[in-house]
Structures are given as structure tokens and as C-alpha cells.
PLY file of the C-alpha trace (Angstrom):
ply
format ascii 1.0
element vertex 182
property float x
property float y
property float z
element edge 181
property int vertex1
property int vertex2
end_header
-23.38 3.87 9.09
-22.96 7.31 8.49
-19.60 7.09 11.17
-17.87 4.48 8.52
-19.14 7.20 4.93
-17.56 10.29 6.62
-14.32 8.12 7.65
-14.35 6.92 3.87
-14.86 10.45 2.78
-12.12 11.23 5.23
-9.58 8.96 4.03
-10.05 10.18 0.38
-9.41 13.42 1.45
-6.52 12.67 3.49
-5.34 10.13 0.40
-5.73 13.06 -2.11
-3.58 15.49 0.31
-1.00 13.28 1.06
-0.85 12.05 -2.97
-0.08 15.12 -3.54
2.41 16.17 -0.64
4.36 12.84 -1.94
4.61 13.30 -5.87
5.86 16.56 -5.26
8.37 15.22 -3.36
10.67 12.61 -4.36
10.14 9.88 -1.99
10.52 6.31 -4.05
10.69 5.85 -7.59
7.51 5.89 -8.39
5.13 6.03 -11.30
1.82 5.78 -12.23
2.81 3.54 -15.26
-0.39 2.84 -17.32
-3.97 4.74 -16.56
-7.15 4.55 -18.42
-10.60 5.05 -17.44
-11.47 1.60 -16.07
-8.06 1.26 -13.86
-4.03 2.22 -13.45
-0.88 0.71 -12.74
1.25 1.91 -10.21
5.17 1.22 -10.11
7.36 1.61 -6.82
11.11 0.96 -6.04
13.77 1.43 -3.15
16.62 0.21 -2.45
17.87 -0.30 1.82
20.74 -1.23 3.09
19.03 -3.74 5.30
19.58 -7.59 4.29
16.24 -8.97 1.54
15.97 -11.27 5.04
15.87 -7.99 7.46
14.38 -6.29 4.51
11.22 -9.34 4.26
10.87 -9.89 8.28
9.95 -5.80 8.17
7.47 -5.96 5.09
5.42 -8.65 6.70
4.97 -6.25 10.16
3.16 -3.30 8.23
2.28 -1.49 12.07
6.09 -1.36 12.22
6.18 0.95 8.77
2.63 1.83 7.53
1.36 5.76 8.32
-1.38 5.46 10.95
-2.77 8.61 8.89
-3.72 5.98 6.19
-5.56 3.22 8.19
-9.33 3.08 8.77
-8.70 3.26 12.66
-5.75 5.89 13.33
-3.58 3.74 14.63
-0.83 1.83 12.26
-0.32 -0.55 15.31
-3.96 -2.30 14.60
-2.37 -3.84 11.23
-1.64 -7.34 10.75
-0.65 -9.19 7.91
-0.97 -13.05 7.91
1.67 -14.36 5.29
0.11 -17.44 3.75
-2.33 -18.13 1.33
-6.14 -17.08 2.35
-4.39 -14.67 4.68
-5.45 -11.17 5.74
-3.64 -7.71 6.02
-6.11 -6.26 7.85
-6.58 -4.00 10.56
-8.99 -4.48 13.49
-10.13 -2.10 16.72
-12.48 -1.48 19.59
-15.17 -0.61 17.25
-14.13 -2.08 13.81
-12.16 -4.60 11.55
-11.35 -4.02 7.70
-9.62 -6.69 5.56
-7.57 -4.15 3.36
-5.81 -7.15 1.02
-6.27 -11.07 0.99
-2.84 -12.91 0.07
-3.06 -14.58 -3.36
0.96 -15.30 -3.65
4.01 -16.27 -1.27
7.64 -17.12 -1.79
8.80 -16.49 1.08
11.42 -14.28 1.59
11.27 -12.93 -2.24
7.56 -12.00 -3.22
4.00 -11.35 -1.51
1.27 -11.06 -3.96
-2.32 -9.50 -2.65
-5.63 -8.88 -3.93
-8.26 -6.35 -2.70
-8.97 -2.31 -2.98
-7.28 0.24 -0.24
-9.02 2.80 1.53
-11.28 4.57 -0.82
-11.01 1.94 -3.11
-13.05 -0.97 -1.09
-16.23 1.55 -1.49
-16.06 1.31 -5.46
-16.49 -1.52 -7.76
-12.64 -1.85 -8.48
-9.98 -5.11 -7.60
-6.77 -4.83 -7.04
-3.57 -6.67 -7.04
-0.28 -5.89 -5.23
2.83 -7.27 -5.20
6.04 -7.06 -3.04
9.36 -8.05 -4.43
12.57 -8.25 -2.49
15.57 -9.09 -4.11
19.65 -8.40 -2.96
21.26 -5.62 -4.36
24.55 -4.54 -3.49
25.20 -4.48 -0.50
21.18 -4.58 0.28
17.75 -5.01 -0.94
15.30 -3.59 -3.81
11.91 -3.49 -3.07
9.50 -3.27 -5.67
5.61 -2.53 -4.69
3.40 -2.63 -8.30
-0.90 -1.66 -7.52
-3.16 -2.66 -10.69
-6.93 -1.69 -10.05
-8.87 -2.04 -12.56
-13.16 -1.79 -12.62
-15.71 0.99 -12.28
-14.52 4.07 -10.74
-16.37 6.89 -8.81
-14.16 9.24 -8.97
-12.48 8.60 -12.18
-9.34 6.29 -12.48
-7.46 9.40 -13.94
-8.51 11.21 -10.56
-7.49 8.64 -8.12
-4.83 7.17 -9.43
-1.98 9.92 -8.43
-3.16 9.77 -4.69
-3.34 6.50 -4.56
0.32 6.41 -6.57
1.49 9.61 -3.82
-0.07 7.02 -0.70
1.93 4.10 -1.30
5.51 6.05 -2.16
4.72 7.54 1.39
4.68 4.06 2.27
7.14 2.66 0.83
9.47 6.02 1.50
8.57 4.63 5.45
9.44 1.78 5.43
12.64 2.31 3.29
13.27 4.43 6.20
12.47 1.57 9.33
15.57 -0.31 7.09
17.89 2.02 7.30
17.07 4.31 4.41
17.89 4.29 0.83
0 1
1 2
2 3
3 4
4 5
5 6
6 7
7 8
8 9
9 10
10 11
11 12
12 13
13 14
14 15
15 16
16 17
17 18
18 19
19 20
20 21
21 22
22 23
23 24
24 25
25 26
26 27
27 28
28 29
29 30
30 31
31 32
32 33
33 34
34 35
35 36
36 37
37 38
38 39
39 40
40 41
41 42
42 43
43 44
44 45
45 46
46 47
47 48
48 49
49 50
50 51
51 52
52 53
53 54
54 55
55 56
56 57
57 58
58 59
59 60
60 61
61 62
62 63
63 64
64 65
65 66
66 67
67 68
68 69
69 70
70 71
71 72
72 73
73 74
74 75
75 76
76 77
77 78
78 79
79 80
80 81
81 82
82 83
83 84
84 85
85 86
86 87
87 88
88 89
89 90
90 91
91 92
92 93
93 94
94 95
95 96
96 97
97 98
98 99
99 100
100 101
101 102
102 103
103 104
104 105
105 106
106 107
107 108
108 109
109 110
110 111
111 112
112 113
113 114
114 115
115 116
116 117
117 118
118 119
119 120
120 121
121 122
122 123
123 124
124 125
125 126
126 127
127 128
128 129
129 130
130 131
131 132
132 133
133 134
134 135
135 136
136 137
137 138
138 139
139 140
140 141
141 142
142 143
143 144
144 145
145 146
146 147
147 148
148 149
149 150
150 151
151 152
152 153
153 154
154 155
155 156
156 157
157 158
158 159
159 160
160 161
161 162
162 163
163 164
164 165
165 166
166 167
167 168
168 169
169 170
170 171
171 172
172 173
173 174
174 175
175 176
176 177
177 178
178 179
179 180
180 181
């Protein structure tokens, strides 16, 4: 229990640091679109040179693009995503397992919707809905990410929203780089 609490506090500190760094650099179009005392909505989008089919395939392999610094195990290779309703964006390693998000909707090739709290949000009385869309744009693809979170926040939603925004912006940037850049 103490190890999980320590890990959660470490993740929150890493989230805050990365969030600030990501906000200060222009990694991708990102925005805390809305926020209040009880929630926030984050929107990100990137355009990549990869085809929509390739973008979709890589999106479904978070171990290939998610930052190890933003995992519970410290190694993104432990991430798996089963893209079917009821499927799991999970992380398993010797010593633990975490369900990050549960899949609630899949439109193969174009839309993936999941629910749950990432990182320190798991320990709060909140829930989130994360949606990815992939669409053709020019000779490439546009990948959009929306994460809407609501509930009881400690620290406040206004405090944590910029950090979550920064972390998700970093991840979308990683995905874009994996797909040949923007």
C-alpha cells in the first residue's frame, strides 16, 4: 500500500513537471478547452504524414508511443490496448497491474472512446472519457484527442487540468513523431 501511495505521489509530481514543460513548448495544438471546480475538458490535435490506416494501427499500440515516464511500471512496453468494447488499456508487470482506461466504443479506423482516470486521477472520486478520432487530412491524417473529466478533485480541477493537458499533449506529440511527424 505504501509503495502504491509513493508511486501515485511520484506520478503526480512527474505529471506536474511534464505538464509545465509541455505547456511551455508547442508540442501539438492543445487546450484546456473548459474547466470548473468539478471538471475539465482537454482537446488536442495533430496532423501527421502517415495514412489514416497507419495512424490507426499505431494509435492502438500505446507501448510504441506512450512515454515510460507516465506509466506506473516505468516502462511503456508494459502497456496493452484491446480495442473492443469492454477491452482494456492496461499495464502489467512483475509486481503489479493497472487498468488505465476501459473501451466503451470502437469504430475501426476512425474512433476509439474509453473511460477511466489516468495516473493520479485514479485515486480521486473522478471519472473521465477519452476519445481519439482519426480522419484523412491532405495526404496524411488528423488525430484528435479529447479527455473530459469530472467529479471530486483533490487537488482542485483547476490545479490538475494544466498538468494533465501537458502530459496528454506530450503523448500526442510522441504519437505524431512515431508516425513521421507533423
